[in-house]
C-alpha positions as CSV (number, residue, x, y, z in Angstrom):
1,M,-6.4,3.1,8.2
2,I,-5.3,6.3,7.1
3,Y,-5.5,7.1,3.5
4,I,-4.7,10.8,2.3
5,L,-5.4,12.0,-1.0
6,E,-4.2,14.5,-3.3
7,K,-6.0,16.1,-6.5
8,T,-3.9,16.0,-9.6
9,K,-4.2,16.6,-12.8
10,N,-3.0,13.5,-14.3
11,N,-4.6,11.2,-12.2
12,S,-5.2,7.9,-14.1
13,K,-2.4,6.1,-12.6
14,Y,-0.9,7.0,-9.1
15,E,1.6,5.5,-6.5
16,V,0.1,4.4,-3.0
17,K,2.5,4.5,0.2
18,Y,0.8,2.0,2.9
19,S,2.4,0.5,6.0
20,R,1.2,-2.6,8.3
21,I,2.2,-3.5,11.5
22,E,3.5,-7.0,11.6
23,S,4.5,-7.2,15.6
24,K,1.5,-7.9,18.3
25,D,3.6,-6.4,20.6
26,F,3.7,-3.1,18.7
27,D,3.3,0.1,21.5
28,R,3.3,3.9,21.2
29,N,7.3,3.8,22.0
30,N,7.1,2.2,18.3
31,L,4.8,4.8,17.0
32,D,7.3,7.7,15.4
33,R,10.0,5.2,14.0
34,F,6.8,3.6,12.3
35,L,5.1,6.9,11.0
36,Y,8.7,8.3,9.8
37,D,11.2,5.6,9.2
38,T,11.3,4.7,5.2
39,K,12.7,0.9,5.6
40,N,10.7,-1.9,6.9
41,S,11.4,-3.7,10.0
42,D,10.3,-6.7,11.9
43,D,7.4,-4.8,13.5
44,Y,6.1,-2.9,10.4
45,K,6.5,-3.4,6.6
46,K,6.1,-0.7,4.3
47,H,4.8,-0.9,1.0
48,Y,4.0,0.9,-2.4
49,S,1.0,0.1,-4.9
50,K,0.6,1.6,-8.6
51,I,-3.0,2.1,-9.2
52,E,-4.3,2.2,-12.5
53,K,-7.7,4.3,-12.4
54,S,-9.6,2.3,-14.9
55,K,-8.6,-1.3,-13.5
56,Y,-10.5,0.0,-10.5
57,L,-13.3,1.6,-11.8
58,D,-16.4,0.2,-10.0
59,K,-14.2,-2.2,-8.0
60,T,-12.8,-2.6,-4.5
61,L,-9.5,-0.9,-4.3
62,D,-7.0,-3.7,-2.5
63,F,-3.5,-2.7,-1.0
64,V,-1.0,-4.9,-2.7
65,D,2.7,-4.8,-3.2
66,D,3.4,-4.4,-7.3
67,E,5.2,-7.9,-6.6
68,K,1.6,-10.1,-5.5
69,D,-0.2,-7.8,-7.9
70,I,1.7,-9.3,-10.8
71,I,1.2,-13.0,-9.2
72,L,-2.3,-12.3,-9.0
73,E,-2.8,-10.8,-12.6
74,K,-1.4,-14.2,-13.8
75,I,-3.9,-16.0,-11.4
76,L,-6.7,-13.9,-12.9
77,K,-5.5,-14.4,-16.8
78,N,-5.5,-18.4,-16.2
């Protein structure tokens, strides 16, 4: 995992972009496409997650896209 941080003045909420390789046959030839393409493919998925700093204070940071995060929040509330 490569994680790049940028210091900002307003950092109570921020968006994290991350990607996941889905293909077991992924090789170096696919690397440029993976790094620079903004769209999903069968080989990889691009995700965006909104992070609230107060929500994760002293907790583990998870990389879950917004759609799944909404579902997980509902499960936690019930």
